[in-house]
N, C-alpha and C positions, 0 to 999 in steps of 0.2 A: 288424899289428892296431892299430886306432885307439883312442885313449883319449878318453872322453867325460865331461866333468864334469857332475854333476847338480845341480839346484836344486829342492828340495822346498819348496813354499809353503803356509803356514798363516796365516790371518788377515792376509794381506798381507805376511808376513815370511818370509824364507828360514830354514829350520830343517834340522837333521840329526838324525833320531831314531835311537835304538838299538832294533833289532828292531821298528820301527814303533810303539813305545810313546810316547804323547803326553806332552809335558813332559820327555822324556828327551833326552840328547844336547846339541846346540848350538843357540842362537838366533843366526843370522848377520847378520840385519838386512835392509835393502832389497834384494829380489831383483833389481830392475832394475839397481841400481848394481853388484851382484855379477856379474850377467851382462855388464855393460859391461866390468868388470875382466877377466873370463874372455876376452872377445872381444879385448881389447887385448893379452892375453898370447899371442894367436895361435891360439886354438881356434876352429874353424869349425863345430863340431857340439856341441849341448847337449841334455841330457835334463832335462825339467821334469815334476814331479809336483804336481798340484793336490790336496793332502791334504784340503782342505775339501770339494771336490767328491766325492772318494772316500768321505768319511764322511757325505755328504749334509747338510752343515751350511752350505752356501754355495758360493762359487767365487771364484777369483782370476783371472778372465778379463781384468780390466783390466791386471794385472801381466803376464800372458802376452802380451797384445797389444803392450805396450811392449817386452817382450823381443824380440818378433818383428820389431820395427823396427830393431834394433841392427845387423843385417847378417850373422847366421849363415847359412851355406849350408844347414844342416839343424837344425831345431828339432822335437824329438820330445816330445810331451806325452801324459801318462797321468793317470789319476785320475778316476773317476766317469763314464767314457764308457759310458753304458748305452743309448744310442739313436743311430740314424742322424742325427737332427737335431742332437744334441750334437756328433757328429763333424764335421758340416758347419759348425757354428758355430765350432769351433776352426780349421778350415781358412780360414774367412772372416777370422779374426784374423791370419792369416799363418803359422800352424803348417804345417810341411811333412809331418809324419808323426804318427800317433796310436798310442797304446799301449793295448790293452785286455787285461783279465785275467778278470774275473768273468763278463762277458757270454756267452761261449760255453756256460757252465754254467747260466745263469739265463734266457736269452731267445735260444734258438737261431735263431728266425725273424729277429730283429733282427741277430744276428751274421751270418747268411747274407746279409742285405741289404748290410751293410757290406763283407763279404769279396767279394761279387760286384761292387759298384760302386766300392769304395774300397780294395780289397785290395792294390793296388800301393803304397799309402801307409799300410798298417796293420801294426803289429807286435803280436804277442801275447806278453804277459809270463806265463811259467809261474812262479808264485810257489810255492816248494816247500821242504820240509824232510824229511829222512829218507825220500826217494823218494815222498813224498805231496804232491800239489798242494793248496794252500790257497787258498780263495776268500773273498769277502765280508769284506775287511779281515783276511784270514788267520785268521778265526774258525771257518771250516767246511772240511771236507775235500772235495776235488773228484775224488779218485780217485788211483790209482797213476800216477806220472808217465809210465811207458812206455805205458800204456793211453791216457792223455790225448793224448800225442804222436801215437799211431797214429790217433786220431779226428781230430785237427786237421790231419793230413797230407792229408786229403781236400779241404781248402779252399785257395784261392789267396790267400795273404797275402805281405807283403814278407818276413817272417821271424819268428823267435822270440827273446825275451829270457829267459834262465834267471836267475831271481832267487832266490838262495839265502837264504831267510828265516832259517835257523838262525843265520847269522853276520852278517846285515845290520846295518850301522852299527857293527861291532865291530872291524874290521881284524884279525880272528883267523885269516884264511885262507879260501881258496876251497873249493868242493866238489870234492874230488879225483875224484869219480865223474862229473862233468859230461861228460867226454869220451865216455862210453858212450851218452849221449843225443844227441850232436851228429849222428851219422849217421842218426838216426831221422827227421830233418826236412830239408826243402828250404828254400832261401832264405837270407837273412842270419841270422847267429847272434850274439846279444849275450849278455853276462853281467853280473850285478851281485850283490854280497853278499860281504862279508868280505875284499875285496881290501885288502892292507895294505902290500905291498912290491913292488919291481920283479920279484922272482922269481915272484910270483903272476901278474903280467901275462905273463911269458914262458911260464909253465906253461899259461895259458889260450890263448895263441897256438898252442902246440904241440898243444893239444887240438882246434884247429879253430875257435876263436872269432874272429869278425870285428871286434867292437868290445867294449871293456870300459867299463862305467859306474863312475866313481869318485866317492865322496862324502866320507865321513869321512876317508879317506886323503888326499884332495885338500885339504880345508879344514884339516887338521892339519899340512899341509906335507910329508907323506911322499912324495907323488907329484905335487905341484904342479909344472908345467912339463913333465912327460912327456906327449908327444902321440902318439907312435908307438913300438911295440916290434916 
């Protein structure tokens, strides 16, 4: 299982929020410099979230375009991708994969267009807590996770990222129930949220996860340097 560091960007700075709450957690600094450090440490896959685009308060496309020039084999970007045009804009910047979450619930027509034409480069993040999918910045419910996965299984996309909002940014542990969802989907399976120690990574691998996104545990030093388990 591959370990993927994340860089969340807000107002041109890399941050690490706790449960998505603004002004919580860490302010890390220049996201491009941080990405360069991560690349120099031997990581070839990075996960980037444009928080401003997700919140509709701007974007960090300049920083994303500079990160794309560093040399990563895979740069996966999410946050505020609400249209086919936005997805294509990110690909034009050098992004290799996009991550969408709210769009399948709010604009099915646009989601279908993306999945049909860009599906092999599209991951869907299922942001959830207590078996309920959360959308629109985790402010609204999107349905029961098993029902949502059944609906999404009809579309050809690269895969699914399970984002466990309950513990996101806390290092308090993974969702022990994620294994029961893995077999409901096809394609690549990613996981984010609550990862705090190597045992969490080993557990995710045993549950059938292909890659794990690390943020708080990476920047606090717990798992920095771990690339594969």
